[in-house]
C-alpha beads as a LAMMPS data file, in Angstrom:
LAMMPS data file: protein, C-alpha beads

475 atoms
474 bonds

1 atom types
1 bond types

-500.0 500.0 xlo xhi
-500.0 500.0 ylo yhi
-500.0 500.0 zlo zhi

Masses

1 110.0

Atoms # bond

1 1 1 -380.469 143.453 -417.393
2 1 1 -378.782 142.479 -414.128
3 1 1 -381.808 141.059 -412.326
4 1 1 -380.153 141.090 -408.909
5 1 1 -378.992 144.694 -409.241
6 1 1 -382.425 145.785 -410.452
7 1 1 -384.112 143.979 -407.547
8 1 1 -381.822 145.733 -405.082
9 1 1 -382.532 149.089 -406.722
10 1 1 -386.280 148.877 -406.751
11 1 1 -388.165 149.389 -403.505
12 1 1 -391.224 147.193 -403.427
13 1 1 -394.313 148.060 -401.418
14 1 1 -393.326 145.554 -398.736
15 1 1 -389.820 147.003 -398.404
16 1 1 -391.208 150.534 -398.306
17 1 1 -393.590 149.697 -395.463
18 1 1 -390.904 147.785 -393.615
19 1 1 -388.389 150.581 -393.916
20 1 1 -390.955 153.177 -392.932
21 1 1 -392.003 151.151 -389.907
22 1 1 -388.445 150.641 -388.783
23 1 1 -387.718 154.291 -389.393
24 1 1 -390.560 155.272 -387.096
25 1 1 -389.253 152.800 -384.544
26 1 1 -385.808 154.320 -384.719
27 1 1 -387.314 157.807 -384.411
28 1 1 -389.306 156.759 -381.344
29 1 1 -386.219 155.192 -379.834
30 1 1 -384.251 158.348 -380.524
31 1 1 -386.879 160.403 -378.705
32 1 1 -386.214 158.339 -375.597
33 1 1 -382.491 159.055 -375.516
34 1 1 -382.747 162.427 -373.730
35 1 1 -384.852 160.772 -371.027
36 1 1 -382.254 158.029 -370.574
37 1 1 -379.476 160.616 -370.569
38 1 1 -381.251 162.473 -367.762
39 1 1 -381.710 159.237 -365.808
40 1 1 -378.056 158.386 -366.209
41 1 1 -376.994 161.867 -365.154
42 1 1 -379.124 161.578 -362.009
43 1 1 -377.663 158.149 -361.325
44 1 1 -374.160 159.642 -361.229
45 1 1 -375.030 161.291 -357.902
46 1 1 -377.208 158.461 -356.563
47 1 1 -376.310 156.571 -353.413
48 1 1 -376.524 153.147 -355.093
49 1 1 -375.119 151.945 -358.403
50 1 1 -375.802 148.200 -358.349
51 1 1 -378.306 145.641 -357.052
52 1 1 -377.958 142.024 -355.931
53 1 1 -381.404 140.459 -355.626
54 1 1 -381.514 137.192 -353.664
55 1 1 -384.801 135.665 -354.823
56 1 1 -386.109 132.895 -352.571
57 1 1 -388.375 131.133 -355.059
58 1 1 -391.257 129.264 -353.444
59 1 1 -391.961 131.799 -350.681
60 1 1 -390.212 131.532 -347.274
61 1 1 -392.422 131.484 -344.186
62 1 1 -392.171 134.883 -342.507
63 1 1 -393.667 133.605 -339.237
64 1 1 -390.869 131.044 -338.952
65 1 1 -388.026 133.367 -339.961
66 1 1 -388.563 137.121 -339.763
67 1 1 -391.923 137.965 -338.152
68 1 1 -392.102 136.433 -334.649
69 1 1 -395.509 135.861 -333.022
70 1 1 -394.740 134.500 -329.527
71 1 1 -398.294 135.191 -328.357
72 1 1 -399.517 132.251 -330.431
73 1 1 -397.457 129.581 -328.712
74 1 1 -400.403 128.290 -326.655
75 1 1 -403.020 128.606 -329.403
76 1 1 -402.088 125.673 -331.620
77 1 1 -405.138 124.136 -333.256
78 1 1 -407.435 127.111 -332.604
79 1 1 -409.481 128.308 -335.597
80 1 1 -408.280 131.535 -337.136
81 1 1 -410.854 134.206 -336.174
82 1 1 -413.135 135.489 -338.987
83 1 1 -412.284 139.021 -337.851
84 1 1 -408.745 138.292 -339.053
85 1 1 -409.459 136.433 -342.290
86 1 1 -412.305 138.796 -343.305
87 1 1 -413.346 136.530 -346.162
88 1 1 -410.104 137.114 -348.036
89 1 1 -409.135 135.016 -351.027
90 1 1 -407.452 131.686 -350.305
91 1 1 -405.945 129.020 -352.540
92 1 1 -407.813 125.942 -353.765
93 1 1 -405.773 123.922 -351.261
94 1 1 -407.412 125.810 -348.370
95 1 1 -410.864 126.607 -349.731
96 1 1 -413.557 124.857 -347.717
97 1 1 -411.153 123.737 -344.975
98 1 1 -410.954 125.005 -341.418
99 1 1 -408.011 127.327 -340.885
100 1 1 -406.254 126.314 -337.657
101 1 1 -403.401 128.233 -336.064
102 1 1 -399.985 126.562 -335.991
103 1 1 -397.331 128.732 -334.297
104 1 1 -393.708 128.372 -335.306
105 1 1 -391.743 125.674 -333.536
106 1 1 -388.545 127.688 -334.054
107 1 1 -387.315 130.240 -331.574
108 1 1 -386.357 133.868 -332.118
109 1 1 -383.523 135.830 -330.536
110 1 1 -383.022 139.553 -330.323
111 1 1 -379.895 140.806 -332.092
112 1 1 -377.733 143.580 -330.643
113 1 1 -379.568 146.122 -332.779
114 1 1 -382.861 145.041 -331.188
115 1 1 -384.406 143.248 -334.177
116 1 1 -385.549 139.671 -333.603
117 1 1 -384.313 136.926 -335.927
118 1 1 -385.086 133.228 -336.137
119 1 1 -382.509 130.959 -334.551
120 1 1 -382.329 129.321 -337.997
121 1 1 -380.537 132.476 -339.248
122 1 1 -377.682 133.011 -336.767
123 1 1 -375.197 134.448 -339.277
124 1 1 -377.644 137.035 -340.610
125 1 1 -378.602 137.908 -337.052
126 1 1 -374.963 138.774 -336.332
127 1 1 -374.838 141.260 -339.221
128 1 1 -378.361 142.614 -338.679
129 1 1 -377.038 146.070 -337.836
130 1 1 -376.531 146.402 -341.621
131 1 1 -380.040 145.149 -342.459
132 1 1 -383.558 146.566 -342.591
133 1 1 -386.148 143.828 -342.060
134 1 1 -389.306 144.704 -343.979
135 1 1 -392.298 143.017 -342.305
136 1 1 -395.223 144.696 -344.060
137 1 1 -394.756 143.730 -347.699
138 1 1 -397.918 142.868 -349.671
139 1 1 -398.572 141.508 -353.137
140 1 1 -401.497 140.740 -355.432
141 1 1 -400.616 137.223 -356.573
142 1 1 -401.647 134.125 -354.648
143 1 1 -399.960 131.524 -356.895
144 1 1 -396.284 131.043 -357.580
145 1 1 -395.817 131.879 -361.231
146 1 1 -397.762 135.160 -361.225
147 1 1 -396.141 135.988 -357.880
148 1 1 -392.615 135.541 -359.243
149 1 1 -393.528 137.366 -362.429
150 1 1 -394.945 140.268 -360.412
151 1 1 -391.891 140.588 -358.191
152 1 1 -389.477 140.382 -361.131
153 1 1 -391.340 142.517 -363.685
154 1 1 -393.950 144.581 -361.813
155 1 1 -396.812 142.724 -363.507
156 1 1 -398.517 139.358 -363.115
157 1 1 -398.908 139.220 -366.899
158 1 1 -395.946 137.523 -368.614
159 1 1 -394.012 139.419 -371.231
160 1 1 -393.197 142.628 -369.385
161 1 1 -389.654 143.892 -368.918
162 1 1 -387.819 142.666 -365.825
163 1 1 -386.266 144.898 -363.179
164 1 1 -382.697 144.243 -364.286
165 1 1 -383.642 145.040 -367.879
166 1 1 -385.167 148.349 -366.804
167 1 1 -381.945 149.280 -365.027
168 1 1 -379.829 148.311 -368.020
169 1 1 -382.099 150.373 -370.290
170 1 1 -382.382 153.368 -368.004
171 1 1 -378.887 153.576 -366.544
172 1 1 -376.688 151.916 -369.127
173 1 1 -373.611 149.778 -368.702
174 1 1 -370.697 150.297 -366.324
175 1 1 -368.585 147.476 -367.822
176 1 1 -368.104 146.916 -371.538
177 1 1 -366.815 143.348 -371.080
178 1 1 -369.705 141.856 -369.086
179 1 1 -373.507 142.020 -369.363
180 1 1 -375.431 144.637 -367.400
181 1 1 -377.736 141.943 -365.978
182 1 1 -376.662 138.439 -364.907
183 1 1 -378.787 135.612 -363.481
184 1 1 -377.480 132.788 -361.278
185 1 1 -379.642 129.819 -360.260
186 1 1 -378.834 127.367 -357.484
187 1 1 -378.382 123.889 -358.932
188 1 1 -379.230 122.113 -355.677
189 1 1 -380.616 122.853 -352.250
190 1 1 -380.386 121.142 -348.872
191 1 1 -384.007 121.477 -347.782
192 1 1 -384.942 118.137 -349.293
193 1 1 -388.100 119.373 -351.015
194 1 1 -388.705 118.636 -354.664
195 1 1 -391.966 120.590 -354.796
196 1 1 -390.471 123.358 -356.898
197 1 1 -391.699 125.417 -359.806
198 1 1 -389.858 126.203 -363.000
199 1 1 -387.911 129.408 -363.447
200 1 1 -388.789 130.732 -366.863
201 1 1 -386.403 132.969 -368.779
202 1 1 -389.102 135.636 -369.044
203 1 1 -388.419 136.390 -365.360
204 1 1 -385.212 138.022 -366.550
205 1 1 -386.406 138.917 -370.044
206 1 1 -386.416 142.362 -371.629
207 1 1 -390.064 142.205 -372.738
208 1 1 -390.797 145.186 -374.971
209 1 1 -387.380 146.776 -374.312
210 1 1 -384.578 146.169 -376.834
211 1 1 -383.281 142.626 -376.394
212 1 1 -379.779 143.820 -375.482
213 1 1 -381.154 144.561 -372.008
214 1 1 -382.298 141.018 -371.146
215 1 1 -380.552 139.067 -368.407
216 1 1 -377.816 136.569 -369.215
217 1 1 -378.217 133.304 -367.327
218 1 1 -374.955 131.695 -366.249
219 1 1 -374.807 127.885 -366.285
220 1 1 -373.700 125.717 -363.370
221 1 1 -371.853 123.147 -365.502
222 1 1 -369.720 123.423 -368.611
223 1 1 -369.260 126.864 -370.100
224 1 1 -370.669 129.535 -367.735
225 1 1 -372.441 130.978 -370.785
226 1 1 -373.728 128.748 -373.580
227 1 1 -371.409 128.531 -376.597
228 1 1 -368.754 130.627 -374.851
229 1 1 -365.948 128.394 -376.070
230 1 1 -364.969 128.271 -379.716
231 1 1 -365.633 124.991 -381.519
232 1 1 -362.721 122.760 -382.448
233 1 1 -360.517 124.221 -385.147
234 1 1 -361.653 127.809 -384.517
235 1 1 -359.220 130.025 -382.632
236 1 1 -359.717 133.602 -381.424
237 1 1 -358.243 135.128 -384.582
238 1 1 -360.596 133.144 -386.813
239 1 1 -363.525 134.114 -384.597
240 1 1 -362.525 137.786 -384.936
241 1 1 -362.477 137.568 -388.737
242 1 1 -365.868 135.841 -388.749
243 1 1 -367.409 138.564 -386.578
244 1 1 -365.931 141.277 -388.753
245 1 1 -367.423 139.734 -391.872
246 1 1 -370.861 139.193 -390.341
247 1 1 -370.765 142.662 -388.786
248 1 1 -370.095 144.253 -392.155
249 1 1 -373.158 142.542 -393.649
250 1 1 -375.310 143.494 -390.655
251 1 1 -374.224 147.137 -390.763
252 1 1 -375.143 147.348 -394.431
253 1 1 -378.557 145.882 -393.580
254 1 1 -378.912 148.306 -390.675
255 1 1 -378.320 151.302 -392.941
256 1 1 -381.157 150.213 -395.221
257 1 1 -383.682 148.897 -392.724
258 1 1 -383.087 151.069 -389.666
259 1 1 -384.077 148.205 -387.380
260 1 1 -382.690 148.749 -383.832
261 1 1 -382.532 144.979 -383.308
262 1 1 -379.853 144.716 -385.988
263 1 1 -377.708 147.139 -384.004
264 1 1 -378.427 145.015 -380.929
265 1 1 -377.273 141.881 -382.774
266 1 1 -374.012 143.567 -383.758
267 1 1 -373.384 144.853 -380.227
268 1 1 -374.198 141.516 -378.603
269 1 1 -371.899 139.619 -380.956
270 1 1 -369.084 141.927 -379.941
271 1 1 -370.007 141.517 -376.269
272 1 1 -369.932 137.731 -376.654
273 1 1 -366.448 137.976 -378.145
274 1 1 -365.203 140.054 -375.207
275 1 1 -366.909 137.697 -372.739
276 1 1 -364.778 134.844 -374.043
277 1 1 -361.946 136.533 -372.158
278 1 1 -363.791 138.217 -369.267
279 1 1 -366.101 135.389 -368.109
280 1 1 -363.454 132.696 -367.490
281 1 1 -361.507 135.207 -365.378
282 1 1 -364.693 136.184 -363.522
283 1 1 -365.673 132.621 -362.634
284 1 1 -362.160 131.442 -361.681
285 1 1 -362.105 131.405 -357.879
286 1 1 -358.597 129.957 -357.577
287 1 1 -357.139 133.302 -356.489
288 1 1 -359.717 133.958 -353.795
289 1 1 -358.017 133.775 -350.366
290 1 1 -358.939 130.875 -348.126
291 1 1 -360.260 133.368 -345.584
292 1 1 -362.844 134.575 -348.114
293 1 1 -363.873 131.049 -349.110
294 1 1 -364.229 130.131 -345.435
295 1 1 -366.393 133.218 -344.887
296 1 1 -368.986 131.897 -347.358
297 1 1 -369.017 128.433 -345.795
298 1 1 -368.231 124.869 -346.896
299 1 1 -370.721 124.804 -349.782
300 1 1 -368.804 127.522 -351.655
301 1 1 -366.659 124.852 -353.296
302 1 1 -369.681 123.241 -354.966
303 1 1 -370.506 124.655 -358.415
304 1 1 -374.138 125.742 -358.510
305 1 1 -374.453 126.212 -354.757
306 1 1 -376.065 129.354 -353.364
307 1 1 -372.821 130.034 -351.485
308 1 1 -370.762 129.922 -354.661
309 1 1 -373.284 132.099 -356.459
310 1 1 -373.089 134.695 -353.671
311 1 1 -369.322 134.852 -354.083
312 1 1 -369.725 135.141 -357.864
313 1 1 -372.238 137.946 -357.308
314 1 1 -369.643 139.856 -355.267
315 1 1 -367.096 139.356 -358.045
316 1 1 -369.634 140.613 -360.588
317 1 1 -370.546 143.829 -358.805
318 1 1 -366.842 144.325 -358.124
319 1 1 -366.513 144.402 -361.920
320 1 1 -369.507 146.774 -362.175
321 1 1 -372.253 144.443 -363.346
322 1 1 -375.365 146.546 -362.773
323 1 1 -377.883 143.905 -361.613
324 1 1 -377.271 140.360 -360.370
325 1 1 -380.208 138.103 -359.530
326 1 1 -379.750 134.847 -357.609
327 1 1 -382.608 132.348 -357.590
328 1 1 -382.740 129.745 -354.813
329 1 1 -385.679 127.339 -354.947
330 1 1 -387.162 124.873 -352.476
331 1 1 -389.162 127.208 -350.194
332 1 1 -392.634 125.866 -351.064
333 1 1 -393.412 124.141 -347.765
334 1 1 -397.012 122.931 -347.753
335 1 1 -395.994 120.036 -345.493
336 1 1 -393.123 118.854 -343.256
337 1 1 -391.867 122.431 -342.974
338 1 1 -389.937 121.742 -339.723
339 1 1 -387.932 119.084 -341.528
340 1 1 -387.201 121.101 -344.673
341 1 1 -386.823 124.698 -343.502
342 1 1 -383.546 124.187 -341.554
343 1 1 -381.875 122.879 -344.705
344 1 1 -383.047 125.861 -346.729
345 1 1 -381.722 128.228 -344.082
346 1 1 -378.405 126.359 -343.983
347 1 1 -378.073 127.016 -347.722
348 1 1 -378.615 130.771 -347.522
349 1 1 -377.813 132.054 -344.012
350 1 1 -374.017 132.021 -343.919
351 1 1 -373.505 132.901 -347.621
352 1 1 -375.922 135.863 -347.506
353 1 1 -374.296 137.199 -344.342
354 1 1 -370.850 136.650 -345.888
355 1 1 -371.922 138.567 -348.973
356 1 1 -372.746 141.619 -346.845
357 1 1 -369.454 141.415 -344.951
358 1 1 -367.430 140.841 -348.110
359 1 1 -369.049 143.793 -349.875
360 1 1 -368.498 145.982 -346.826
361 1 1 -364.831 145.086 -346.477
362 1 1 -364.260 146.004 -350.129
363 1 1 -366.099 149.307 -349.867
364 1 1 -368.917 148.093 -352.102
365 1 1 -371.837 147.845 -349.685
366 1 1 -372.379 151.601 -349.584
367 1 1 -373.321 151.676 -353.266
368 1 1 -374.726 148.152 -353.712
369 1 1 -378.268 147.268 -352.623
370 1 1 -378.828 143.681 -351.481
371 1 1 -382.444 142.434 -351.417
372 1 1 -383.683 139.117 -349.979
373 1 1 -387.317 138.255 -350.817
374 1 1 -389.681 135.626 -352.171
375 1 1 -392.854 136.012 -354.199
376 1 1 -395.263 136.112 -351.213
377 1 1 -395.565 134.839 -347.644
378 1 1 -396.980 131.863 -345.746
379 1 1 -400.100 131.471 -343.638
380 1 1 -400.197 131.149 -339.863
381 1 1 -402.714 128.379 -340.341
382 1 1 -401.313 124.977 -341.118
383 1 1 -401.502 122.243 -343.699
384 1 1 -400.622 118.608 -343.295
385 1 1 -400.625 116.929 -339.862
386 1 1 -400.926 120.190 -337.878
387 1 1 -398.664 119.016 -335.060
388 1 1 -396.327 121.377 -333.259
389 1 1 -393.317 119.738 -334.899
390 1 1 -394.917 118.653 -338.198
391 1 1 -396.855 121.159 -340.261
392 1 1 -396.918 123.061 -343.524
393 1 1 -398.176 126.474 -344.565
394 1 1 -400.184 127.743 -347.530
395 1 1 -399.525 130.722 -349.819
396 1 1 -400.226 134.130 -348.320
397 1 1 -400.042 137.397 -350.313
398 1 1 -401.583 139.675 -347.654
399 1 1 -398.319 140.146 -345.780
400 1 1 -394.799 138.804 -345.940
401 1 1 -391.274 139.732 -344.958
402 1 1 -388.102 140.604 -346.821
403 1 1 -384.838 142.284 -345.924
404 1 1 -382.643 144.892 -347.574
405 1 1 -379.130 146.189 -346.929
406 1 1 -376.571 148.604 -348.351
407 1 1 -376.920 151.363 -350.934
408 1 1 -378.735 153.876 -348.729
409 1 1 -380.855 151.419 -346.708
410 1 1 -380.955 152.071 -342.960
411 1 1 -379.502 149.132 -341.058
412 1 1 -380.428 147.677 -337.694
413 1 1 -384.174 148.330 -337.957
414 1 1 -387.432 146.631 -338.792
415 1 1 -390.047 148.445 -340.849
416 1 1 -393.780 147.800 -340.811
417 1 1 -395.844 145.551 -338.583
418 1 1 -398.394 142.786 -339.039
419 1 1 -401.318 141.803 -336.825
420 1 1 -401.063 139.191 -334.077
421 1 1 -401.463 136.374 -336.629
422 1 1 -399.107 137.701 -339.316
423 1 1 -402.157 137.714 -341.566
424 1 1 -402.760 141.405 -342.312
425 1 1 -400.507 144.444 -342.354
426 1 1 -401.183 146.546 -339.265
427 1 1 -398.716 149.385 -339.865
428 1 1 -396.826 150.883 -342.814
429 1 1 -397.971 148.660 -345.706
430 1 1 -395.517 148.315 -348.585
431 1 1 -396.721 147.117 -351.977
432 1 1 -394.359 145.401 -354.410
433 1 1 -394.545 148.481 -356.644
434 1 1 -393.448 150.587 -353.621
435 1 1 -390.440 148.320 -353.212
436 1 1 -389.599 148.773 -356.891
437 1 1 -390.025 152.564 -356.641
438 1 1 -387.723 152.641 -353.612
439 1 1 -384.997 150.635 -355.332
440 1 1 -385.162 152.908 -358.373
441 1 1 -385.036 155.975 -356.113
442 1 1 -381.863 154.748 -354.433
443 1 1 -380.369 154.265 -357.893
444 1 1 -381.196 157.859 -358.790
445 1 1 -384.238 157.102 -360.954
446 1 1 -387.735 158.564 -360.708
447 1 1 -389.982 155.559 -361.302
448 1 1 -392.623 157.747 -362.982
449 1 1 -390.170 159.075 -365.568
450 1 1 -388.468 155.830 -366.548
451 1 1 -390.917 154.739 -369.273
452 1 1 -391.076 153.005 -372.626
453 1 1 -393.947 153.417 -375.126
454 1 1 -395.630 150.116 -375.971
455 1 1 -399.190 149.204 -376.972
456 1 1 -400.368 152.787 -376.568
457 1 1 -399.104 153.136 -372.994
458 1 1 -395.983 154.575 -371.419
459 1 1 -394.918 151.345 -369.737
460 1 1 -392.970 151.445 -366.488
461 1 1 -391.730 148.995 -363.896
462 1 1 -394.156 150.275 -361.246
463 1 1 -397.210 150.093 -363.545
464 1 1 -400.086 152.540 -363.697
465 1 1 -401.150 152.456 -360.043
466 1 1 -399.701 154.909 -357.558
467 1 1 -396.365 153.870 -356.094
468 1 1 -394.311 155.584 -353.405
469 1 1 -390.748 155.631 -352.144
470 1 1 -390.621 154.052 -348.678
471 1 1 -388.547 156.713 -346.956
472 1 1 -388.773 155.031 -343.545
473 1 1 -386.316 152.374 -344.746
474 1 1 -383.721 154.836 -345.991
475 1 1 -380.633 155.893 -344.087

Bonds

1 1 1 2
2 1 2 3
3 1 3 4
4 1 4 5
5 1 5 6
6 1 6 7
7 1 7 8
8 1 8 9
9 1 9 10
10 1 10 11
11 1 11 12
12 1 12 13
13 1 13 14
14 1 14 15
15 1 15 16
16 1 16 17
17 1 17 18
18 1 18 19
19 1 19 20
20 1 20 21
21 1 21 22
22 1 22 23
23 1 23 24
24 1 24 25
25 1 25 26
26 1 26 27
27 1 27 28
28 1 28 29
29 1 29 30
30 1 30 31
31 1 31 32
32 1 32 33
33 1 33 34
34 1 34 35
35 1 35 36
36 1 36 37
37 1 37 38
38 1 38 39
39 1 39 40
40 1 40 41
41 1 41 42
42 1 42 43
43 1 43 44
44 1 44 45
45 1 45 46
46 1 46 47
47 1 47 48
48 1 48 49
49 1 49 50
50 1 50 51
51 1 51 52
52 1 52 53
53 1 53 54
54 1 54 55
55 1 55 56
56 1 56 57
57 1 57 58
58 1 58 59
59 1 59 60
60 1 60 61
61 1 61 62
62 1 62 63
63 1 63 64
64 1 64 65
65 1 65 66
66 1 66 67
67 1 67 68
68 1 68 69
69 1 69 70
70 1 70 71
71 1 71 72
72 1 72 73
73 1 73 74
74 1 74 75
75 1 75 76
76 1 76 77
77 1 77 78
78 1 78 79
79 1 79 80
80 1 80 81
81 1 81 82
82 1 82 83
83 1 83 84
84 1 84 85
85 1 85 86
86 1 86 87
87 1 87 88
88 1 88 89
89 1 89 90
90 1 90 91
91 1 91 92
92 1 92 93
93 1 93 94
94 1 94 95
95 1 95 96
96 1 96 97
97 1 97 98
98 1 98 99
99 1 99 100
100 1 100 101
101 1 101 102
102 1 102 103
103 1 103 104
104 1 104 105
105 1 105 106
106 1 106 107
107 1 107 108
108 1 108 109
109 1 109 110
110 1 110 111
111 1 111 112
112 1 112 113
113 1 113 114
114 1 114 115
115 1 115 116
116 1 116 117
117 1 117 118
118 1 118 119
119 1 119 120
120 1 120 121
121 1 121 122
122 1 122 123
123 1 123 124
124 1 124 125
125 1 125 126
126 1 126 127
127 1 127 128
128 1 128 129
129 1 129 130
130 1 130 131
131 1 131 132
132 1 132 133
133 1 133 134
134 1 134 135
135 1 135 136
136 1 136 137
137 1 137 138
138 1 138 139
139 1 139 140
140 1 140 141
141 1 141 142
142 1 142 143
143 1 143 144
144 1 144 145
145 1 145 146
146 1 146 147
147 1 147 148
148 1 148 149
149 1 149 150
150 1 150 151
151 1 151 152
152 1 152 153
153 1 153 154
154 1 154 155
155 1 155 156
156 1 156 157
157 1 157 158
158 1 158 159
159 1 159 160
160 1 160 161
161 1 161 162
162 1 162 163
163 1 163 164
164 1 164 165
165 1 165 166
166 1 166 167
167 1 167 168
168 1 168 169
169 1 169 170
170 1 170 171
171 1 171 172
172 1 172 173
173 1 173 174
174 1 174 175
175 1 175 176
176 1 176 177
177 1 177 178
178 1 178 179
179 1 179 180
180 1 180 181
181 1 181 182
182 1 182 183
183 1 183 184
184 1 184 185
185 1 185 186
186 1 186 187
187 1 187 188
188 1 188 189
189 1 189 190
190 1 190 191
191 1 191 192
192 1 192 193
193 1 193 194
194 1 194 195
195 1 195 196
196 1 196 197
197 1 197 198
198 1 198 199
199 1 199 200
200 1 200 201
201 1 201 202
202 1 202 203
203 1 203 204
204 1 204 205
205 1 205 206
206 1 206 207
207 1 207 208
208 1 208 209
209 1 209 210
210 1 210 211
211 1 211 212
212 1 212 213
213 1 213 214
214 1 214 215
215 1 215 216
216 1 216 217
217 1 217 218
218 1 218 219
219 1 219 220
220 1 220 221
221 1 221 222
222 1 222 223
223 1 223 224
224 1 224 225
225 1 225 226
226 1 226 227
227 1 227 228
228 1 228 229
229 1 229 230
230 1 230 231
231 1 231 232
232 1 232 233
233 1 233 234
234 1 234 235
235 1 235 236
236 1 236 237
237 1 237 238
238 1 238 239
239 1 239 240
240 1 240 241
241 1 241 242
242 1 242 243
243 1 243 244
244 1 244 245
245 1 245 246
246 1 246 247
247 1 247 248
248 1 248 249
249 1 249 250
250 1 250 251
251 1 251 252
252 1 252 253
253 1 253 254
254 1 254 255
255 1 255 256
256 1 256 257
257 1 257 258
258 1 258 259
259 1 259 260
260 1 260 261
261 1 261 262
262 1 262 263
263 1 263 264
264 1 264 265
265 1 265 266
266 1 266 267
267 1 267 268
268 1 268 269
269 1 269 270
270 1 270 271
271 1 271 272
272 1 272 273
273 1 273 274
274 1 274 275
275 1 275 276
276 1 276 277
277 1 277 278
278 1 278 279
279 1 279 280
280 1 280 281
281 1 281 282
282 1 282 283
283 1 283 284
284 1 284 285
285 1 285 286
286 1 286 287
287 1 287 288
288 1 288 289
289 1 289 290
290 1 290 291
291 1 291 292
292 1 292 293
293 1 293 294
294 1 294 295
295 1 295 296
296 1 296 297
297 1 297 298
298 1 298 299
299 1 299 300
300 1 300 301
301 1 301 302
302 1 302 303
303 1 303 304
304 1 304 305
305 1 305 306
306 1 306 307
307 1 307 308
308 1 308 309
309 1 309 310
310 1 310 311
311 1 311 312
312 1 312 313
313 1 313 314
314 1 314 315
315 1 315 316
316 1 316 317
317 1 317 318
318 1 318 319
319 1 319 320
320 1 320 321
321 1 321 322
322 1 322 323
323 1 323 324
324 1 324 325
325 1 325 326
326 1 326 327
327 1 327 328
328 1 328 329
329 1 329 330
330 1 330 331
331 1 331 332
332 1 332 333
333 1 333 334
334 1 334 335
335 1 335 336
336 1 336 337
337 1 337 338
338 1 338 339
339 1 339 340
340 1 340 341
341 1 341 342
342 1 342 343
343 1 343 344
344 1 344 345
345 1 345 346
346 1 346 347
347 1 347 348
348 1 348 349
349 1 349 350
350 1 350 351
351 1 351 352
352 1 352 353
353 1 353 354
354 1 354 355
355 1 355 356
356 1 356 357
357 1 357 358
358 1 358 359
359 1 359 360
360 1 360 361
361 1 361 362
362 1 362 363
363 1 363 364
364 1 364 365
365 1 365 366
366 1 366 367
367 1 367 368
368 1 368 369
369 1 369 370
370 1 370 371
371 1 371 372
372 1 372 373
373 1 373 374
374 1 374 375
375 1 375 376
376 1 376 377
377 1 377 378
378 1 378 379
379 1 379 380
380 1 380 381
381 1 381 382
382 1 382 383
383 1 383 384
384 1 384 385
385 1 385 386
386 1 386 387
387 1 387 388
388 1 388 389
389 1 389 390
390 1 390 391
391 1 391 392
392 1 392 393
393 1 393 394
394 1 394 395
395 1 395 396
396 1 396 397
397 1 397 398
398 1 398 399
399 1 399 400
400 1 400 401
401 1 401 402
402 1 402 403
403 1 403 404
404 1 404 405
405 1 405 406
406 1 406 407
407 1 407 408
408 1 408 409
409 1 409 410
410 1 410 411
411 1 411 412
412 1 412 413
413 1 413 414
414 1 414 415
415 1 415 416
416 1 416 417
417 1 417 418
418 1 418 419
419 1 419 420
420 1 420 421
421 1 421 422
422 1 422 423
423 1 423 424
424 1 424 425
425 1 425 426
426 1 426 427
427 1 427 428
428 1 428 429
429 1 429 430
430 1 430 431
431 1 431 432
432 1 432 433
433 1 433 434
434 1 434 435
435 1 435 436
436 1 436 437
437 1 437 438
438 1 438 439
439 1 439 440
440 1 440 441
441 1 441 442
442 1 442 443
443 1 443 444
444 1 444 445
445 1 445 446
446 1 446 447
447 1 447 448
448 1 448 449
449 1 449 450
450 1 450 451
451 1 451 452
452 1 452 453
453 1 453 454
454 1 454 455
455 1 455 456
456 1 456 457
457 1 457 458
458 1 458 459
459 1 459 460
460 1 460 461
461 1 461 462
462 1 462 463
463 1 463 464
464 1 464 465
465 1 465 466
466 1 466 467
467 1 467 468
468 1 468 469
469 1 469 470
470 1 470 471
471 1 471 472
472 1 472 473
473 1 473 474
474 1 474 475
């Protein structure tokens, strides 16, 4: 008897259960295809096709940048009234301490469109007719990691699918040679702070969605993508033969097991092979005109800078990458904010404004949404020395500011309003899930219909609570 042939012929109990389980998984996945087809059909007529999300990790202070409160200038050191705080949750760094008002030491100027911007953001102010400043955003999380996780995945609980993964799953790819979802992280920042939190890969993970939809993080040194280059002695022809051989084995396994992840492995190996040609061309800025490099500012020549990443983001959406997420850290200013905030704004102001202009000049801004946001806001009460020119601010989830542009967003406006202390939303509150629903809407997706069955629940980016499209921000 040929023992190996007999073993292959016989189906043991374990193999039967495994095959049955995978078969059910494939059946369930197949049932989702009509839904995805409908989402993709709707997306064909949507205003937006792509998203660039500029994530300011650490939480920028809205009262120093986007939500001016000039009426507080003469109230430094006054206790924050209980009628404002209303016994709301505070961090352990504030609990038991008196909450004293510290107004911003930075001025604000009114742009031509009528919206006020901090003098620390002069370049963005000059393009504010393309921007909607959202001043009434709220979140649940009061600490950094759950706050980032919530903004990126719609849940404070780690392990859920990220926004870019949802778009890749729901809308599919527009470019066969590059990933649907790319992540770029600033390698340095000018603000001087080193009080930063880690950026975990689950922030751009696919969670319960097939792993082909997870984000691909580009590196700031060496190969843009790990193991992009062939090892010594292996040329492209050898690599092709290796992939063909491994693919043949995997396809045979796929036929027997029916595991969707095997198909993902095959597809991703082929994508990696194509990226060996597409990524070096994408990241080569040598053919960019000097006028474009100058537009993004002097830091654009530094690998890993926010400026360079903004230019790379434009090149990616130009090549139809669906979702690009830029992370810039260093915004966690519990002390010496006046010293550190100007450096942070130097890093992002000119490049972010240049990104909008560059997209517009190339006809891409109309169908590309640009979002600028952190995980939550900052308190009007201070931490540290509490001097007019030396203070810090604590975490504040009750209200914070963001801005959006392009892809159907109405420019030259502000939306929502906070109270006199930028502590509570006074008009037009927007929850994070509302922001997610609005982005999906602009991309042609109904947030209630884009679902994936997992753990007995039809999971979705906006969760189980009611979410709404914020129509007041739309053009």
